[in-house]
C-alpha positions as CSV (number, residue, x, y, z in Angstrom):
1,M,-55.0,-36.0,89.5
2,D,-56.2,-36.9,86.0
3,R,-58.5,-39.9,85.5
4,L,-57.0,-43.3,83.9
5,P,-58.8,-44.5,80.5
6,V,-59.9,-47.3,80.9
7,P,-58.5,-49.4,78.2
8,V,-59.6,-53.0,76.4
9,M,-56.8,-56.0,76.2
10,A,-57.0,-56.9,72.4
11,P,-53.8,-58.1,70.5
12,R,-52.1,-55.3,68.4
13,E,-54.0,-57.1,65.0
14,T,-57.6,-56.8,66.8
15,P,-58.8,-53.4,67.4
16,A,-59.6,-52.1,70.0
17,I,-61.1,-49.2,71.8
18,S,-60.6,-47.1,75.1
19,F,-61.9,-44.0,76.9
20,T,-60.4,-41.3,78.3
21,F,-62.7,-38.3,80.5
22,D,-62.4,-36.0,77.8
23,R,-64.8,-33.2,77.8
24,R,-65.9,-34.4,73.5
25,P,-66.8,-37.7,73.3
26,E,-65.0,-37.9,69.8
27,T,-61.4,-36.7,71.3
28,A,-62.5,-38.9,74.5
29,T,-62.7,-42.1,72.2
30,Q,-59.0,-44.0,71.6
31,V,-59.7,-46.6,68.1
32,R,-56.8,-48.6,68.2
33,L,-56.0,-50.8,64.7
34,E,-53.1,-52.5,63.2
35,A,-52.6,-49.3,61.2
36,F,-53.5,-46.7,63.6
37,E,-54.5,-45.6,66.7
38,G,-55.7,-42.3,67.3
39,P,-59.1,-40.8,68.4
40,L,-61.9,-41.8,66.2
41,A,-62.5,-38.2,64.7
42,L,-59.1,-38.2,63.9
43,L,-59.5,-42.2,62.3
44,L,-62.6,-40.9,60.2
45,A,-60.2,-38.0,58.8
46,L,-57.9,-40.4,57.7
47,I,-60.1,-42.5,55.8
48,E,-61.2,-39.4,54.0
49,Q,-57.8,-38.9,53.0
50,R,-57.6,-42.4,51.9
51,Q,-54.2,-42.9,54.1
52,L,-56.6,-45.4,55.5
53,D,-57.8,-47.8,53.1
54,V,-61.2,-48.1,53.8
55,L,-61.8,-51.7,52.5
56,T,-59.6,-53.2,56.0
57,V,-61.4,-51.5,58.5
58,R,-63.4,-54.3,60.3
59,L,-66.7,-52.8,61.2
60,G,-67.7,-55.6,63.2
61,D,-64.5,-56.3,64.8
62,L,-64.8,-52.2,65.8
63,A,-68.5,-52.3,67.0
64,A,-68.1,-54.9,68.9
65,A,-65.0,-53.8,70.8
66,Y,-66.4,-50.1,71.3
67,L,-69.1,-52.2,72.9
68,E,-66.7,-54.1,75.8
69,A,-65.4,-51.0,76.6
70,L,-68.7,-49.1,76.5
71,A,-69.8,-51.7,79.2
72,L,-66.5,-51.2,81.6
73,L,-66.9,-47.4,81.1
74,P,-68.5,-46.3,84.5
75,G,-71.2,-43.1,84.4
76,D,-73.3,-41.7,81.8
77,R,-72.6,-43.7,78.4
78,L,-74.7,-41.8,76.4
79,P,-72.8,-39.0,74.8
80,H,-69.8,-41.8,73.8
81,L,-72.7,-44.1,71.9
82,S,-74.3,-41.2,70.3
83,T,-71.3,-40.2,68.9
84,F,-70.3,-43.9,67.7
85,V,-73.4,-44.6,66.1
86,G,-73.0,-41.0,63.9
87,V,-69.5,-41.9,62.7
88,A,-70.3,-45.5,62.4
89,S,-73.0,-44.8,60.0
90,Q,-70.8,-42.7,58.2
91,L,-68.4,-45.3,57.7
92,I,-70.7,-48.1,56.9
93,L,-72.2,-46.4,54.2
94,I,-68.6,-45.1,52.9
95,K,-67.9,-48.9,52.9
96,S,-71.1,-50.7,51.3
97,R,-70.5,-48.4,48.4
98,A,-66.5,-48.9,47.6
99,L,-67.7,-52.9,48.2
100,L,-70.9,-53.2,46.2
101,P,-70.5,-52.6,41.8
102,R,-72.5,-49.7,40.7
103,S,-74.1,-48.9,37.2
104,S,-74.0,-45.1,36.2
105,A,-77.9,-45.4,36.4
106,L,-77.3,-45.8,40.2
107,A,-75.0,-43.4,40.4
108,E,-77.2,-40.7,38.6
109,A,-79.5,-41.5,41.4
110,A,-77.2,-41.5,44.1
111,A,-76.2,-38.3,43.1
112,E,-79.8,-36.7,42.8
113,E,-80.3,-38.0,46.6
114,G,-77.4,-35.6,48.3
115,P,-73.7,-35.3,48.8
116,D,-71.5,-38.1,48.8
117,P,-70.7,-38.8,51.8
118,E,-67.1,-39.3,50.8
119,E,-67.4,-35.7,49.7
120,E,-68.8,-34.6,52.7
121,L,-66.0,-35.8,55.1
122,R,-63.8,-34.1,52.5
123,R,-64.8,-30.9,53.2
124,R,-65.4,-31.6,57.2
125,L,-61.6,-32.2,57.2
126,V,-60.5,-29.2,55.7
127,L,-63.0,-27.1,58.0
128,Y,-61.2,-29.2,60.7
129,R,-57.8,-28.5,59.3
130,V,-57.7,-24.8,59.5
131,Y,-58.8,-24.7,63.1
132,R,-56.4,-27.1,63.7
133,D,-53.7,-25.2,62.0
134,A,-55.2,-21.8,64.0
135,G,-54.4,-23.4,67.4
136,L,-51.0,-24.6,66.5
137,A,-49.9,-21.1,65.3
138,L,-50.9,-19.6,68.3
139,R,-49.6,-22.4,70.7
140,A,-46.1,-21.6,68.5
141,R,-46.2,-18.1,68.8
142,L,-47.1,-18.2,72.7
143,E,-44.3,-20.4,73.3
144,S,-41.7,-18.3,70.9
145,G,-41.6,-16.0,73.9
146,V,-43.3,-13.1,71.7
147,A,-44.9,-10.7,74.1
148,L,-49.3,-11.8,74.4
149,F,-52.0,-10.8,76.4
150,H,-53.7,-13.9,78.0
151,R,-55.8,-15.9,80.3
152,E,-53.9,-18.0,82.4
153,P,-56.2,-21.2,82.8
154,A,-54.7,-22.3,86.4
155,A,-57.1,-21.7,88.8
156,A,-55.0,-22.3,91.7
157,Y,-52.3,-19.5,90.1
158,A,-55.1,-17.3,89.6
159,A,-55.9,-17.7,93.2
160,G,-52.9,-16.7,94.4
161,V,-52.2,-13.8,92.3
162,A,-55.8,-12.6,93.9
163,G,-54.8,-12.9,97.5
164,A,-56.6,-16.2,98.1
165,R,-56.2,-18.2,101.7
166,P,-54.5,-21.7,102.0
167,A,-57.6,-24.3,102.6
168,D,-56.1,-25.2,105.5
169,E,-55.6,-21.9,106.9
170,A,-58.4,-20.7,109.7
171,P,-61.6,-18.8,108.2
172,L,-61.5,-14.8,108.5
173,D,-63.2,-13.5,111.3
174,P,-67.2,-12.6,109.5
175,A,-66.7,-9.2,111.4
176,L,-62.9,-8.1,109.7
177,L,-64.6,-9.1,106.5
178,A,-67.6,-6.6,107.3
179,A,-65.4,-4.0,108.2
180,A,-63.3,-4.2,105.2
181,L,-66.5,-4.1,103.1
182,V,-67.4,-1.0,105.0
183,R,-64.0,1.0,104.3
184,T,-64.4,-0.1,100.5
185,A,-67.3,0.9,100.2
186,Q,-66.4,4.5,101.7
187,L,-63.8,4.7,98.8
188,A,-66.7,4.9,95.9
189,P,-68.3,8.6,95.9
190,P,-72.0,8.2,97.1
191,P,-74.4,8.1,94.4
192,A,-75.5,11.6,92.6
193,P,-79.6,11.7,93.8
194,P,-81.8,11.1,90.8
195,P,-83.6,13.8,89.3
196,E,-86.6,15.7,90.5
197,L,-89.0,14.5,88.7
198,V,-92.0,17.1,88.3
199,A,-95.9,16.0,87.7
200,R,-97.0,17.3,84.3
201,T,-100.4,19.2,84.9
202,I,-102.9,18.6,81.7
203,T,-106.0,21.3,82.1
204,L,-109.0,21.4,80.2
205,A,-108.5,25.1,79.2
206,E,-105.5,23.9,77.6
207,C,-106.9,21.2,75.5
208,A,-110.1,23.3,74.7
209,E,-107.7,26.1,73.5
210,A,-106.1,23.5,71.1
211,I,-109.5,22.8,69.8
212,R,-110.2,26.4,69.1
213,A,-106.8,27.1,67.8
214,A,-107.4,24.2,65.3
215,L,-110.4,25.4,64.0
216,R,-109.7,28.9,63.5
217,G,-107.2,27.5,60.6
218,A,-109.5,25.3,59.3
219,P,-113.8,25.2,59.1
220,L,-113.5,21.7,60.4
221,V,-111.9,19.5,62.5
222,V,-111.6,15.7,62.8
223,L,-110.8,14.6,66.4
224,Q,-109.1,11.7,65.6
225,E,-106.8,13.2,63.5
226,L,-106.4,16.0,66.2
227,V,-104.9,13.5,68.8
228,A,-103.1,11.3,66.4
229,G,-99.6,12.1,67.0
230,I,-100.5,12.3,70.8
231,R,-98.7,9.7,72.8
232,D,-99.7,10.4,76.0
233,R,-103.7,9.1,77.2
234,V,-104.0,10.9,79.6
235,L,-103.5,13.9,77.7
236,V,-106.2,12.5,74.7
237,V,-108.6,11.3,77.8
238,V,-108.2,15.1,78.6
239,T,-108.8,16.5,75.2
240,F,-112.1,14.5,74.7
241,L,-113.6,16.0,78.1
242,A,-112.2,19.6,76.7
243,M,-114.6,18.6,73.6
244,L,-118.1,18.0,75.3
245,E,-117.3,20.9,77.7
246,L,-117.0,23.0,74.4
247,V,-119.6,21.1,73.2
248,K,-121.8,21.8,76.4
249,R,-120.8,25.6,75.9
250,R,-122.0,26.0,72.9
251,E,-119.0,26.8,71.3
252,L,-118.7,23.4,69.0
253,V,-121.0,21.7,67.1
254,V,-120.0,17.6,66.7
255,E,-121.2,14.9,64.3
256,Q,-120.8,11.5,64.0
257,D,-122.3,9.3,61.2
258,A,-121.8,5.9,63.0
259,P,-120.2,4.3,66.0
260,W,-116.2,4.2,66.4
261,G,-116.6,6.8,63.1
262,P,-114.7,10.2,62.9
263,I,-115.9,12.6,65.2
264,R,-115.7,16.2,62.9
265,C,-116.0,19.4,64.9
266,R,-117.4,22.4,64.0
267,A,-117.2,25.9,65.4
268,T,-120.1,27.7,66.2
269,T,-121.1,31.2,64.6
270,T,-122.0,34.2,66.7
271,A,-125.7,34.2,66.2
272,E,-125.7,30.4,67.1
273,R,-123.9,31.1,70.6
274,I,-126.3,34.9,71.2
275,A,-129.4,32.7,70.0
276,A,-128.1,29.9,73.2
277,G,-128.1,32.6,75.8
278,V,-124.4,31.1,76.7
279,A,-121.6,33.3,78.2
280,T,-118.3,32.0,76.6
281,D,-116.8,34.5,78.9
282,V,-116.5,32.5,81.5
283,P,-113.5,29.8,82.9
284,I,-114.0,26.2,82.5
285,D,-114.6,24.5,85.2
286,E,-111.7,22.3,85.4
287,T,-113.2,20.4,88.2
288,L,-116.4,19.0,86.1
289,A,-118.1,19.8,89.4
290,D,-121.5,21.0,87.0
291,F,-121.0,18.5,84.0
292,A,-123.5,16.8,83.0
């Protein structure tokens, strides 16, 4: 059941304001004047259209009537109060410009300060009309019987369609609800098992062979450039360890001029490997047990 508005009784020629319990304070505030009765937002629109002379609106009486109605309004009054302050400030500015004579110099200065408030209200009204006319057109089309898909706003109707039980009936047995849920779950096929994940194995031998292959194509390889396109941090670390293992086996010579600088690698010659007396045909120890 809708709640009745809180009226402020006054003679017809005296401005009066009442509040309805609408979601939007602009449409919940009702203003009654001698020449106008309707929402506060519509009063502003009529002033902009000059259908209601701004000089005839007694803003002092209007504010007094508003505050009297505001005092009788239960609950939070802040939304209504903030809306009234915003609209009243625009009305006061428009009325002051209409009452006070203005020279051409003052008019030019006001133009530089910003847009004219009446022009701004006119722009807002045009935008309001677009949405209002669109809403009226949609409502007329719906009431004309043309087949449209729309959502029924009535919660009771929607609950009835869904098979909801009346509130005065006894509650259902939880065991029956659980059994119905089990039957519903059995209607859907079981989900497919997730794909099997195979762990990736990265070996020192693979990374060492990648370094050897790079050195076969170029006399000098920079380690940072070799791993620049690798996003796997584990692969980068294993590649670095493989480089150290190749240095230990005297297959590589590594140079770095400064800390954090580029690490340049070159393959040793056959004579250097023979002079070192290191066998290169021994497989790399993946456990790094003898790494020192």
